[in-house]
N, C-alpha and C positions, 0 to 999 in steps of 0.2 A: 504494500500500500504506500502510495506517495505521500510525503509530508508537504506542508505548505511551502517549506523551503525548496523541496524538489520541484514543485510547480513554479515557484518564483524563478529558479535557475533555468527551467525550461523556457520561460518567457524571456528572460534576459538573453539566453542564447539565440532565441528566435530573432530578437532585435539585432543582435550581433551578426547573425546570418544575413539579414537585410543590409546591414552596414557594410559587410564584406562585398556585397554585390557592387557597391560604389565605394571602393576602398579609400579613395582620396577625398571623400566628403567628410564633413565634421558633424557628428551626431550631437544633439543637444542632450547631454547626459542628465542634466537637472530636470528637464522636461520629461524625459523617459522615466526617471525615478519618481517624479510626482504622479505620473500616470499609473505606474505600477503600484504605488503606495495606496491608491484608491481601491485596488483589488486585493492587495496583500497587507492588510492592516496589522499583522503581527510584527512587521518590521517598520522602522522609521524611514523617512525619505533619505536621511543621511546613510543609514545602513544599506539601503538599496543602491544608493549612488556609489558607495564603496564597492559593492559587489559588481556593479556595472563597470566601474573603472578597472577592477581586477580582470574581468573578461576582456575588455577592450585592450588592455595592456598585453594580455596573453596572445591576442590575435593581431597585434600591431595595428590597431585601428586608431583613428583620430576622433577626438571629441572636443566640444567647447562647453563652457559653463562650469 
């Protein structure tokens, strides 16, 4: 059974997949974190933003915000 964090990471990776399609664009990490926080209330926006940055760094993607 998937946990809330598993589902959150699935969503984060889906956003990263889309960002990889246009690798040189800059994703608005803060906006994505705020969007995800509405659905994953067990984590704060800052916690979600940190997870997003970890995934973006591991994939060598760019972000702003």
